[in-house]
N, C-alpha and C positions, 0 to 999 in steps of 0.2 A: 187577490180580490179582482172580481170581474168589473171592468169599465170604471175602476177607481181612478184617483188622481194621486200624484206624488205628494206625500205629506211634506209640509214645510219644515225646515230645520228649526228646532226649538219646540215643536209640537211633540206630544206623546213622549215626554221625558221619562216616563215610568215603564215604557214597553221594552221587553227583551226578546231576543230570539233564542230558541232552543235547538241544539244539535246533539244527535246521539251517534256515537261511534263505538264500534266493537271490533274485535279481531276478525269477524266474518265480513263486516261491511262498515265502511267509514262514512260518517256524516250522511246517513241516508234519510234521516227525518228532520224536518224543520217545522216547528210550531212557534207560538208566541206565548208569553207569560207577562204578568203585570207585577211590579214591585209594590208590595203593600206595607213593608217595613224595610229597615236597612238590610236585613238578612233573609227576608222571606218573600217568595213570589207565589202567585197563584195561577194555575193553569187547568186544563182538563186532563183527567186521568189517562185517557188513551194516548195522550202525547208522551207519556212516561212508561208505556208498556210496549213490549216487543210483540212480534207476530204470534206468539204463543199466549198472549194476554198475561204475560208475567211482568211484573214491575222491573224495570231495568236497574242495573247497579248505578249508584250515584256517581261513581268514578267515570262512568261511561257517558254521562251527560254533561254538556257544556252550556253555560248561560252566557250570552253575549250582550253586554250593555255598552252604551255610547261612551267614548272616551272623553267627549266634551259636548255641551249642549249645542254648539255651533258647528258641529261635525257629525256626519253619519258614520264615521269610522267606529268600529266596535272592538271591545277587548273581551277576552275570554276570562270567565270566572268559574272556578271549580265548585262542585256541589258536595255537601257533606251528608245530606239525607233527603230522601223523597218520602213523602207521607201521602198515600192514596186512601181515599175514603173507603171504609170497610164494608159499607152496605152497597153492593153492586149486583148481586145475584139473588135477590130474595124472591118471594112468591109473586109479588106485584111486578108486572112486566115493565112498569115505568121507573122502578127504582134503579134499574141499571143505567137508565138515561139521566135521571135527575141527580144521581150521586156520582156522575162522571167528573170528579173534581180532584185535584191533588195540590199539595204544597211542596215547594222546593226550598231547602235551606242552603244558603251559600256558606262556604268555609270561612269567608270574611265579609265584612260589611261592604255594601255598595258604595262607590265614591260619592263625595258630598254633592257633586252636581246633579246626581240622579235624584229625581223627585218621586216620592211615593204617591200613590193614588188613593183617595178615600173611597171606601166601600159604601154603597147605598144601604139603607136600613133594611128594606124589604120589598120585593116585587117591582115590576116596571112602573106602576103608579102613573101619576100625572106628570109626564116629563116632556121635554121638547128637545129638538136638535140632537138626536142620537146619531152616533157614528162609531165605526169600527175601523181598525187598521191591522195589516198584517203583510207578511212576505210571501203569501201563497201564490198559486198559479194565476196568471192574468188571462188565460185562454180557457174557454170551455172544453170539457173532456168529451170524448166521442163514446167511450165504452165504460164509463163509470169506474167501478171497483177494478176492472181488468187493467185500466190505464194506471191506476194507483199501484197495483201490485207489480206492474212491469216497469214502473218509473217513467211512463210515457206522458210526462207533463213537465212544464218549465216553471221553476220558482222565480219569483221576481227578485231582481237585484236591489230594488229600492222599496222602502216602505210605502204601501199603497193605502189610501183612505177611501172609505165609502160612507154614504149616508144610509141609515137604516130607519125607514118610516114605519108607521103603523104597528107599534108593538101590541101584542095580544096575550092574554093570560093563557095558561097551558091548555084549558079546555077548548080553546079556539084553534089549536094547532092542527093543521090539516093532516099530518101523518098519523093521527090517532086512529083513523078509520081502519088502518091496516092491523091494529092490535086487537080487533074485535072487542070483547068485554073482558079481556084479561088484565084489567087494572081497576082501581077503585076510584070512581068518579067523585066520591064524597071526600077524598083526601085532598089536602092542599099540596100539590106536587111542586118540586123545586126547580122548575124550568118555565120558560115562556118562549114566545115566538115573535117574529117580525120580519120585515123586508119583503113580504109578498104583496106586491102592488103592480099596477100596470107599468110596463117597461117605460112608458113616456114619463111617468111621475118620478121615478128615481133613476132615469137614464140607464136602466138595465143593470144596476149595481147589485153584486152578490158575492158571497164568500165562496172559496173553492178549496181544493186540496192544498194543505200547507197553512191554512188560516185557522186551524183549530187552536183553541186557547187564546185567540185574539180578544182583546178587550172590547166590550161594548160600553161606551161612556155616554151619558146623557146629561144635559144641562139642568141642574137643580138650583134655582135662584141664580147666584153669581159664579158658580163653579160647576165643572164637569166632574161627575163621580162615576165609579165603576158599578154598572148595573148587571152585567152579564159576561159570559165567556162564550165564544162561538164554539158550538159543539157539533153541528151538522146542518144538512140541507139536501137539496136535490144532488143526486149522484153525479150528474153531468155539469153541475154548476150553471144551470140555465136560469137566468133572472126571470122572476115572475112565475115560475113553474111551481114553486112550493115555498112554504115558510123556511126561513133560517131558524134553527133552534139554538137557544141560549141557556146555559146553566145560570140559575138565579143566585148571584153572589150574595145578595142580601139574606136570603133564606138559609144560606150556609155559614153566616157570620158566627153563630155560636160554635159550630164545629171548628172553624178556622181559629177563633180565639182560644178554644180549649187546646188545640194542638200546639199552638205557639207558646202558650203558657206552660204546658207540660214539658217543653224542652229548655225552659229557662233554668239554669243550674244556680 
């Protein structure tokens, strides 16, 4: 996260970090995920795919959860299954974006001190005090995708938190202009945007490489609930340059519930 602050111990008790290792490359990807039940986490699909866009083997993915609420030390948990949304390459250009979501099932239940997060019902709605957190790069990139492919970035050693103001429905997302008319404006797409504001208003805070899958939580009445998952933004992580894009968790609740119920034996 760019210009974030270190999260306080005890905050974000549901957040997990993801690491992928294979025989070719060890621990090369870091993303975040959120614990929504004792055995299931939600993240974005591109966090569980390799560079050929193939879903990785569950045995190659490690979920790291905190060992205690009063410590940042983390413990590895094995994964038994990865479920990626099946609709990602349909005719509508936006479906590959809005369905960039995946579920991860642990081989064993998370420890009792880990708290699950409640999911929002639907859409950003009328909310306040939205924030996100992750272990992504804390420095802006110079060459966008080239830096990512070459590994020319530094992942944060501590969980960083940012404020995300000015949530907007999907029709207001500024990246849509690059798609021309290759999508259906009359459809209710399953993503939204936020975080594009003057640098002075949010101190230049923004997500970056390694922050994919990070939770966006917003205050609803007396609790923070999971509204979205960090999916993308400006390639060089420049605050104020473009919206951050979030997968709308509320609009995927039916799919999430159906997958989890189908796995109950």
